[in-house]
C-alpha positions as CSV (number, residue, x, y, z in Angstrom):
1,M,-56.8,28.4,-4.0
2,G,-53.5,31.1,-5.0
3,H,-50.4,30.0,-4.0
4,R,-49.2,32.8,-1.7
5,P,-45.8,34.0,-1.1
6,N,-43.4,32.8,2.4
7,C,-43.7,35.8,3.8
8,A,-43.6,37.0,7.8
9,P,-47.1,37.1,9.5
10,A,-48.4,41.0,10.3
11,V,-46.8,42.5,13.6
12,A,-48.5,44.4,16.1
13,R,-46.4,47.8,16.6
14,S,-47.3,50.6,19.3
15,V,-48.0,53.5,18.7
16,P,-48.9,56.5,21.8
17,S,-51.7,58.7,22.0
18,A,-51.7,62.7,21.3
19,S,-51.0,62.6,24.9
20,G,-47.9,61.3,24.9
21,R,-49.3,58.3,27.4
22,P,-48.6,54.7,26.2
23,G,-51.6,51.5,27.0
24,A,-55.3,51.3,26.4
25,A,-56.3,53.5,28.8
26,S,-54.7,56.7,27.4
27,G,-55.3,56.6,23.2
28,H,-52.9,53.8,23.3
29,R,-53.8,51.7,19.8
30,A,-52.3,49.1,17.8
31,R,-50.9,49.9,13.8
32,R,-49.8,45.5,11.8
33,T,-47.6,46.5,9.8
34,P,-46.5,43.2,8.0
35,L,-42.5,42.2,7.8
36,R,-41.0,41.7,4.3
37,C,-41.8,39.2,2.7
38,I,-38.6,36.6,2.8
39,A,-39.6,34.4,-0.5
40,G,-40.4,35.9,-4.1
41,S,-43.9,35.5,-4.5
42,D,-46.4,35.0,-8.3
43,R,-48.4,37.7,-8.0
44,P,-47.9,40.2,-11.2
45,D,-47.5,42.9,-9.2
46,A,-45.0,43.0,-7.5
47,R,-41.7,44.3,-7.0
48,R,-38.3,42.8,-5.4
49,Y,-35.9,45.3,-3.9
50,H,-32.5,44.9,-4.6
51,S,-30.9,47.7,-1.9
52,P,-32.5,49.7,0.2
53,L,-31.7,52.7,-2.6
54,D,-34.5,52.2,-4.8
55,R,-37.4,51.5,-3.3
56,P,-40.0,54.8,-3.4
57,R,-40.4,56.7,-0.6
58,R,-43.7,55.2,2.2
59,R,-47.2,57.3,1.0
60,H,-49.0,59.6,3.7
61,G,-46.0,62.3,4.3
62,R,-43.4,59.8,5.7
63,R,-39.1,60.3,4.3
64,A,-37.2,57.5,4.7
65,S,-34.8,58.1,6.6
66,P,-31.8,60.3,7.1
67,A,-29.1,57.8,7.4
68,R,-30.1,56.2,4.2
69,Y,-29.1,59.0,2.4
70,V,-25.7,59.1,4.3
71,D,-24.9,55.9,3.1
72,A,-25.8,57.2,-0.6
73,W,-23.3,59.7,0.4
74,A,-20.2,57.4,2.0
75,F,-21.1,55.2,-0.7
76,T,-20.5,57.3,-3.5
77,F,-17.7,59.3,-1.7
78,F,-15.6,56.3,-1.9
79,L,-16.2,55.6,-5.5
80,T,-14.8,59.3,-5.8
81,S,-12.0,58.5,-3.9
82,L,-11.3,55.2,-6.3
83,L,-10.4,57.7,-9.3
84,P,-7.2,59.3,-10.3
85,A,-6.6,63.1,-8.8
86,M,-6.2,65.3,-12.0
87,P,-4.8,68.3,-12.3
88,A,-6.5,71.3,-12.8
89,E,-5.3,72.9,-15.1
90,P,-3.2,70.8,-17.6
91,T,0.3,70.0,-18.4
92,T,2.1,72.0,-20.3
93,L,5.8,71.3,-22.6
94,Y,8.3,73.0,-23.9
95,V,10.2,71.0,-26.3
96,T,13.0,71.8,-28.1
97,R,16.0,71.0,-29.5
98,H,19.2,71.5,-28.5
99,G,21.5,74.0,-29.8
100,E,24.3,73.9,-32.8
101,T,27.5,72.0,-33.3
102,D,30.2,71.7,-35.0
103,Y,28.8,68.2,-36.4
104,N,24.9,70.2,-37.0
105,R,27.6,72.3,-38.9
106,D,29.5,70.5,-41.3
107,H,26.3,68.2,-41.5
108,I,28.1,64.6,-40.1
109,M,25.8,62.5,-38.6
110,Q,26.2,62.2,-34.4
111,G,23.0,60.3,-33.5
112,S,23.5,58.6,-30.0
113,G,26.9,57.6,-30.5
114,V,28.9,61.4,-31.0
115,D,28.8,62.9,-27.7
116,S,29.3,66.8,-29.5
117,A,29.7,70.3,-27.5
118,L,27.7,73.4,-28.5
119,N,29.7,75.9,-31.2
120,E,30.0,79.7,-30.6
121,T,26.6,79.7,-32.9
122,G,24.4,77.3,-30.6
123,R,25.5,78.9,-27.5
124,A,24.1,82.5,-28.5
125,Q,20.2,80.6,-30.1
126,A,20.0,78.5,-27.3
127,E,20.9,81.9,-25.0
128,A,18.3,83.6,-27.1
129,L,15.5,81.4,-27.0
130,A,16.5,81.9,-22.8
131,V,15.5,85.6,-23.0
132,H,12.0,84.7,-24.8
133,L,11.4,82.0,-22.2
134,A,12.2,84.2,-18.8
135,D,9.2,84.7,-18.7
136,T,7.1,81.7,-19.1
137,P,6.8,79.7,-15.5
138,L,8.9,77.0,-15.8
139,D,8.0,74.3,-13.0
140,A,11.0,72.2,-14.4
141,V,14.1,71.1,-17.1
142,Y,14.1,68.0,-18.6
143,A,17.5,66.9,-20.6
144,S,19.0,64.1,-22.9
145,T,22.1,63.0,-21.1
146,L,24.7,64.4,-23.9
147,V,26.1,66.7,-23.8
148,R,24.4,69.3,-26.8
149,A,21.3,68.9,-25.3
150,R,22.0,69.1,-21.3
151,Q,25.0,72.5,-22.2
152,T,20.8,73.7,-23.6
153,A,19.0,72.8,-20.3
154,K,21.1,74.5,-18.4
155,I,21.8,77.8,-20.4
156,L,18.0,78.1,-20.5
157,G,16.9,77.8,-17.5
158,V,19.0,80.0,-16.4
159,P,16.7,82.8,-15.5
160,H,14.1,80.8,-13.5
161,E,17.3,79.2,-11.1
162,P,16.7,78.3,-8.5
163,L,14.7,75.2,-11.4
164,P,15.8,71.4,-10.6
165,Y,17.2,69.8,-13.9
166,A,16.4,66.0,-14.9
167,Y,18.6,64.1,-17.7
168,L,17.4,60.8,-18.7
169,D,19.4,58.3,-21.4
170,D,15.4,58.2,-22.7
171,L,15.8,61.4,-24.4
172,K,18.6,61.4,-26.6
173,E,18.9,60.9,-29.8
174,I,18.3,57.4,-31.6
175,S,21.2,56.0,-33.2
176,W,21.9,56.0,-37.2
177,G,24.5,52.4,-35.8
178,V,27.0,52.9,-38.4
179,Y,26.4,56.0,-40.0
180,E,27.6,57.8,-36.9
181,G,30.5,60.4,-37.4
182,T,30.4,60.4,-40.7
183,P,30.5,63.1,-43.8
184,P,27.9,63.2,-46.6
185,T,28.6,61.2,-49.3
186,D,26.5,59.9,-52.0
187,E,26.7,56.6,-50.1
188,R,25.9,58.0,-46.7
189,T,22.4,60.5,-48.9
190,A,21.0,56.7,-50.6
191,A,21.4,54.9,-47.5
192,M,20.1,57.4,-45.2
193,K,16.7,58.1,-48.2
194,A,16.9,54.4,-48.5
195,I,15.7,54.3,-45.1
196,K,13.4,57.4,-44.2
197,T,11.9,55.8,-47.3
198,R,10.5,52.6,-46.4
199,W,9.9,54.8,-42.6
200,R,7.1,56.4,-44.4
201,A,5.9,53.1,-45.8
202,G,5.2,52.1,-42.1
203,E,7.5,50.6,-42.1
204,V,8.9,51.9,-38.9
205,E,10.0,48.5,-36.8
206,A,13.0,48.7,-40.0
207,P,16.4,49.8,-37.6
208,V,18.7,52.0,-39.5
209,E,22.1,50.0,-40.7
210,G,23.7,49.0,-36.7
211,G,20.5,51.9,-34.7
212,E,17.6,51.8,-34.0
213,S,14.2,51.0,-35.7
214,P,11.8,54.6,-34.8
215,R,9.4,52.4,-32.7
216,Q,12.5,51.4,-30.5
217,V,13.1,55.2,-30.4
218,E,9.0,56.4,-29.4
219,R,9.2,54.0,-26.3
220,R,11.6,54.9,-25.0
221,A,10.3,58.9,-25.7
222,R,7.1,57.6,-24.2
223,R,8.8,56.2,-21.0
224,A,10.3,59.1,-21.0
225,I,7.0,61.4,-21.8
226,D,5.3,59.7,-18.3
227,V,7.1,59.8,-16.1
228,I,7.4,64.0,-16.8
229,L,4.2,63.1,-17.2
230,E,3.2,61.2,-13.1
231,A,6.2,64.0,-11.8
232,H,4.4,67.2,-12.9
233,A,1.1,67.0,-13.5
234,G,-0.5,70.4,-14.0
235,E,2.8,72.3,-14.2
236,H,4.9,73.9,-17.1
237,V,8.4,71.2,-17.9
238,L,10.7,72.1,-20.0
239,V,12.3,69.5,-22.1
240,V,15.5,70.1,-24.3
241,T,16.4,66.8,-27.0
242,H,17.3,66.0,-30.4
243,G,15.5,66.2,-34.0
244,R,15.4,62.4,-35.3
245,Y,14.1,62.0,-31.2
246,M,11.4,65.2,-31.9
247,R,10.5,63.8,-34.8
248,I,9.3,60.9,-33.9
249,M,8.5,61.7,-30.2
250,L,5.8,64.3,-31.0
251,A,4.4,62.5,-33.7
252,S,3.1,59.8,-31.9
253,L,2.3,62.2,-29.2
254,L,0.2,64.5,-31.7
255,Y,-0.9,61.9,-33.7
256,D,-1.9,59.1,-32.1
257,G,1.1,56.8,-32.6
258,D,1.2,57.3,-36.0
259,L,5.3,57.2,-36.2
260,T,5.2,58.0,-40.8
261,Q,3.8,61.8,-40.0
262,M,7.7,62.6,-39.0
263,P,7.8,64.4,-41.8
264,N,5.2,66.2,-40.4
265,V,7.3,67.6,-37.6
266,P,9.8,69.4,-39.0
267,H,12.9,70.6,-36.4
268,A,15.7,73.5,-36.1
269,N,18.3,73.9,-33.1
270,T,16.3,75.2,-30.6
271,G,13.1,74.9,-32.5
272,L,11.2,74.9,-30.7
273,Y,7.3,73.1,-29.6
274,V,4.8,74.2,-27.2
275,V,2.8,70.8,-26.5
276,T,-0.3,71.1,-23.8
277,H,-1.7,67.4,-22.1
278,E,-4.6,67.6,-20.9
279,H,-8.0,64.9,-20.7
280,D,-4.2,62.0,-22.1
281,T,-5.2,64.5,-24.9
282,F,-1.4,65.7,-26.3
283,E,-2.5,69.3,-28.4
284,A,0.4,70.9,-30.0
285,Q,-0.3,75.0,-29.3
286,V,3.3,76.3,-30.7
287,T,4.9,74.2,-33.5
288,N,9.3,74.7,-34.4
289,S,8.9,78.1,-33.5
290,V,12.1,80.1,-34.1
291,R,10.6,83.4,-33.4
292,H,13.8,83.8,-31.3
293,L,16.2,83.9,-33.4
294,A,15.4,87.0,-36.0
295,S,16.4,89.6,-33.6
């Protein structure tokens, strides 16, 4: 004799007649409906459902309870609410280098330890870029805390004021260590050539003597970008920083952290990059544009 599953017995359920009155005299009839089986079955065609939602509809035209669809919708809405909100538009970063200083003009190494101001040429460069960006919608300006970057940022922001400004240490130039403040010499030229050769070979953890490595600067740059993206998702943000810093930051963003690509990120004083961020991807729309300096 075959094994029978441990199921509850069938029960009778009263169904009104067409007249709507219960009772045998008025057409009352009983229909036996089996309760749900509470144990497994060794029948080959037995099926077990783990959720009311994965059961098929009953036959004879009877649909599943509307409450079942409401519960499914609510559950889907709950899962969706756990996902991070995605901006409708990409975040656009307008990244530029500060205007010229006397140290730039005389090829004296600045880095983060020399806090120089813009010279006349540098202010004119910044004013030209300000005119170029006058019709660009800007929501905020971020800049390095060094004077040359802050002065450039203020000039660029004038056509857009009132505008929030933020100055971050994480946007400061790389530290060139013992070479900061030094004029061009054969010794400095040889040292810079040697360290840059190592960087191109992939030794991006190697620092300048007494200074920083590209990887250290990248960590600062990533922190700064995370701050900006979190505060201004879907907005247009101007970022004013420095030459080597831009090479490191943009190589990291555009080449998936490959800092050996730094030589492929050219920069000029007030050279402009336009970078969009969408779905965790950065893409350069404009690269080191100096069109504003042509006139």
